[in-house]
C-alpha positions in Angstrom: 5.5 -5.9 25.0 3.9 -8.9 25.9 5.7 -12.2 24.7 4.1 -15.7 24.2 5.3 -19.7 24.8 6.5 -19.4 21.4 8.7 -16.4 21.9 7.1 -14.1 19.3 5.4 -11.1 20.6 1.9 -10.4 20.4 2.5 -7.2 18.6 4.5 -8.4 16.0 2.1 -11.3 15.6 -0.7 -8.9 15.0 1.4 -7.4 12.3 2.0 -10.6 10.7 -1.6 -11.2 10.4 -2.4 -7.5 9.1 0.6 -8.4 6.2 -0.6 -11.8 5.4 -4.3 -10.9 5.4 -3.7 -8.1 2.7 -1.3 -10.2 1.0 -4.2 -13.0 0.8 -6.8 -10.4 -0.6 -4.9 -10.2 -3.9 -4.8 -14.3 -4.2 -8.3 -14.0 -5.9 -7.5 -11.6 -8.1 -4.1 -13.4 -9.5 -6.6 -16.1 -9.5 -9.4 -14.7 -11.9 -7.0 -13.2 -14.4 -5.5 -17.0 -14.1 -8.8 -18.3 -15.1 -8.7 -15.5 -17.7 -5.3 -16.5 -19.6 -6.4 -20.4 -19.5 -8.5 -23.0 -18.9 -6.7 -24.1 -15.7 -9.2 -25.7 -13.5 -9.4 -24.6 -9.4 -7.5 -28.0 -8.2 -4.5 -27.3 -10.4 -4.1 -24.0 -10.1 -4.2 -24.6 -6.2 -2.0 -27.4 -6.8 0.8 -25.2 -8.4 0.1 -22.4 -6.0 1.6 -25.2 -3.1 3.8 -26.9 -5.0 6.0 -23.7 -6.1 5.0 -22.0 -2.5 6.6 -25.3 -1.3 9.7 -24.6 -3.0 9.9 -21.1 -1.9 9.6 -21.9 1.6 12.3 -24.6 1.6 14.5 -22.4 -0.4 14.1 -19.3 2.6 14.6 -21.9 5.2 18.1 -23.1 3.8 19.0 -19.4 2.6 18.3 -17.7 6.1 21.1 -18.1 9.0 21.5 -21.6 10.6 20.0 -23.1 7.3 16.9 -25.4 8.3 18.2 -26.0 11.6 15.4 -24.7 14.3 16.0 -24.3 18.5 12.2 -25.9 18.6 11.9 -29.6 20.2 8.6 -31.2 19.5 7.3 -35.1 19.5 7.4 -36.3 16.3 3.9 -37.7 16.6 2.2 -34.7 17.7 4.4 -32.9 14.6 3.4 -35.7 12.0 -0.5 -34.9 13.6 -0.6 -30.6 13.4 0.9 -31.1 9.8 -1.1 -33.5 8.6 -4.7 -31.8 10.0 -2.8 -27.8 8.5 -2.1 -29.4 5.3 -5.7 -31.0 4.9 -7.6 -27.9 6.2 -5.2 -25.7 3.7 -6.1 -27.9 1.1 -9.9 -27.8 1.4 -9.6 -24.2 2.3 -8.0 -22.5 -0.9 -9.4 -25.1 -3.6 -12.6 -24.8 -2.3 -12.1 -20.9 -2.6 -10.7 -20.7 -5.9 -13.6 -22.9 -7.1 -16.4 -20.4 -5.4 -14.4 -17.7 -7.3 -14.5 -19.5 -10.9 -18.5 -20.0 -9.7 -19.7 -17.2 -8.1 -16.9 -14.4 -8.7 -14.4 -12.8 -6.5 -15.9 -10.3 -4.3 -19.0 -12.6 -3.5 -16.6 -15.8 -2.9 -14.3 -13.6 -0.6 -16.8 -12.1 1.4 -19.0 -15.2 2.2 -15.1 -17.4 3.1 -14.4 -14.5 5.1 -17.4 -13.4 6.4 -18.4 -17.0 7.4 -15.2 -17.7 9.1 -15.2 -15.6 12.2 -18.8 -17.0 13.0 -17.6 -20.8 12.9 -14.1 -19.9 14.6 -16.4 -18.3 17.5 -18.4 -21.7 17.6 -15.1 -23.6 17.8 -13.4 -21.4 20.1 -16.4 -21.9 22.5 -16.1 -25.8 22.3 -12.9 -26.3 21.9 -10.7 -23.2 23.6 -13.0 -22.7 25.8 -14.2 -18.8 24.9 -18.2 -18.4 25.8 -20.5 -17.1 23.1 -22.4 -14.4 25.0 -25.3 -12.1 23.8 -23.2 -10.2 22.0 -21.7 -13.1 20.1 -25.5 -14.5 19.5 -26.2 -11.4 17.4 -23.2 -11.6 15.6 -24.0 -14.8 14.3 -27.8 -14.2 13.5 -26.6 -10.9 11.7 -24.3 -13.4 9.2 -26.9 -16.0 8.7 -28.8 -13.2 7.6 -26.2 -11.7 5.3 -25.4 -15.0 3.8 -28.9 -15.5 3.1 -29.1 -11.9 0.8 -26.6 -12.7 -0.9 -27.8 -16.4 -1.5 -31.1 -15.8 -2.3 -31.6 -11.8 -2.8 -29.1 -11.6 -6.0 -29.0 -12.1 -9.8 -28.2 -15.2 -10.8 -25.1 -13.7 -13.1 -23.7 -12.6 -9.7 -24.5 -15.1 -6.7 -25.0 -18.6 -7.5 -26.0 -20.7 -4.5 -23.6 -23.4 -5.6 -20.2 -20.8 -5.3 -21.7 -19.8 -2.1 -21.8 -23.3 -0.3 -17.8 -23.8 -2.1 -17.2 -20.7 -0.3 -18.6 -21.9 3.3 -16.9 -25.1 2.7 -13.7 -22.8 2.4 -14.6 -20.9 5.7 -15.1 -24.2 7.2 -11.7 -25.6 6.3 -10.0 -21.9 7.1 -11.8 -22.6 10.7 -10.4 -25.4 11.8 -6.8 -24.7 10.2 -7.1 -21.5 12.3 -8.4 -23.1 15.5 -5.9 -26.0 15.6 -2.8 -23.4 14.5 -4.2 -21.2 18.0 -4.5 -24.6 20.3 -1.4 -25.9 19.3 0.4 -22.2 19.8 -0.9 -21.9 23.0 0.5 -25.3 24.4 4.1 -24.0 23.6 6.9 -25.8 21.8 5.8 -25.1 17.8 7.9 -24.8 15.2 5.7 -22.3 13.3 8.1 -22.8 9.7 7.9 -26.0 10.0 4.2 -26.1 9.7 4.5 -23.5 7.2 6.7 -26.1 5.3 5.1 -29.3 6.0 1.4 -28.0 5.5 2.1 -27.2 2.2 3.7 -30.8 1.4 0.9 -32.4 2.9 -1.4 -30.4 0.9 0.7 -30.5 -2.5 0.1 -34.2 -1.9 -3.3 -34.4 -1.6 -4.1 -32.1 -4.8 -1.6 -33.9 -6.8 -4.2 -36.9 -7.9 -6.9 -34.3 -8.1 -5.4 -32.1 -10.2 -3.8 -34.4 -12.9 -7.8 -35.9 -13.2 -8.3 -32.3 -13.7 -5.7 -31.3 -16.0 -2.1 -30.4 -14.7 -0.7 -28.5 -17.6 -3.3 -26.1 -18.9 -3.8 -24.7 -22.4 -3.1 -21.0 -22.5 -2.5 -18.8 -25.6 -0.6 -16.2 -23.0 2.1 -18.8 -21.4 4.2 -15.6 -20.2 1.2 -14.1 -18.4 0.3 -17.5 -16.7 3.8 -18.2 -15.9 3.9 -14.5 -14.0 0.4 -14.9 -12.6 1.5 -17.9 -11.1 4.7 -17.4 -9.3 3.2 -14.1 -8.2 0.6 -16.5 -6.4 2.9 -19.0 -5.1 5.6 -16.1 -3.7 3.8 -13.2 -2.1 -0.4 -14.3 -1.4 1.4 -18.3 -0.6 5.2 -18.5 0.4 4.9 -14.9 2.5 1.3 -14.9 3.5 0.9 -18.3 5.4 4.7 -18.2 6.7 3.4 -14.7 8.5 0.0 -16.6 9.3 0.9 -19.9 11.1 3.6 -17.7 13.2 0.8 -14.7 14.0 -2.2 -17.3 14.4 -0.1 -19.4 17.0 0.0 -16.4 19.1 -2.8 -14.6 18.5 -6.4 -15.4 19.9 -8.6 -17.0 17.5 -11.3 -14.7 17.1 -8.9 -12.0 17.1 -7.6 -13.6 13.7 -10.7 -14.0 12.1 -11.3 -10.3 12.7 -7.9 -9.1 11.4 -8.0 -11.2 8.3 -11.0 -9.3 7.0 -8.8 -7.2 5.3 -8.4 -9.7 2.6 -12.6 -9.6 1.8 -11.7 -5.3 2.0 -8.7 -5.6 -0.9 -10.3 -8.4 -2.7 -13.5 -6.1 -3.3 -11.7 -3.2 -4.3 -9.8 -5.3 -6.6 -13.0 -7.1 -8.4 -14.4 -3.7 -9.1 -11.1 -1.8 -10.0 -9.4 -4.6 -11.8 -11.6 -7.5 -13.1 -15.0 -4.9 -13.9 -17.4 -6.8 -11.3 -20.6 -5.0 -10.3 -21.9 -5.1 -7.0 -26.0 -5.8 -6.9 -27.5 -4.4 -4.4 -28.3 -7.3 -2.4 -24.3 -8.2 -2.5 -24.2 -4.9 -1.0 -26.5 -5.2 1.7 -25.5 -9.1 2.2 -21.6 -7.5 2.6 -22.9 -5.3 4.9 -24.8 -7.5 7.5 -21.5 -9.9 7.3 -19.2 -7.1 7.9 -21.3 -5.9 10.5 -21.5 -9.3 12.1 -18.3 -9.5 12.3 -17.6 -5.6 13.7 -19.4 -7.1 16.5 -17.4 -9.6 17.0 -14.0 -7.6 17.0 -15.6 -5.5 19.5 -16.7 -8.4 21.6 -12.5 -9.7 21.5 -11.6 -6.7 22.3 -13.1 -6.4 25.6 -12.5 -10.4 26.2 -8.9 -9.1 25.7 -8.9 -6.5 28.1 -10.4 -8.8 30.7 -8.1 -10.3 33.5 -6.9 -14.3 32.8 -9.7 -16.2 33.4 -12.0 -18.1 30.7 -12.5 -15.0 28.0 -16.5 -14.1 27.3 -17.6 -12.6 24.1 -20.4 -10.8 25.6 
């Protein structure tokens, strides 16, 4: 099995990303249920998610063999920059996503965020990681933009709201920056992915705290037990577990591949939106979704071809 500079086998990194993608797909549904059970806002929800997730990650590090010690040594300045940028990217990614869910619904918010992500990541990988965008990549970008246009302009206002789509695109931008930088630093080696998760959540929590206080940190609810259960679930499964696996996997797997695997999130989220939340997919939403996922499928084929090429500059053809 192929190993990387970080020592994690690529196969295990792929498995980590698959589990993270499925777990992420449940976050939007849980957030929608939390909105129904209380007046909690997206920033406050994001803050509690990160703060509680941070506590769980710290506890996991202290309880595992060897405690909080790590064999990875990294220059302090580089580590501070990596954790800081990752934390800000994470804050933008998940806060904008939760706001998009509240604005335009779970299915559309998730499809736009995760559909635009691979396109942004592919373009960013060309500029920062040396991956060339060939004809197949250009077709995928055009198809994804067409899908976003159908979602935005062709849907009913009750199902697709332009403001919610813009928030989802902002979330995709934060996700793309986070993915590209994680891969770049992971490729260089000497990265402690466990400390990345802990540090990123600490930075994100600090960034979100003043905004959450302004929005209303403590929500009002007639169902406190249900709300606490939902917040605990969001902090444990699609946060502490999923992000810990994501940062480990994204450090060793190519960026375009990461974005393709993460499409497990909109699939599971869309199923939950219809089965649990009672959302209805309009014809425009279905067409836009198919265009987006078809474009990403094209990127997946190009990525598979690039992975099979010998050492050198990868090409998405």
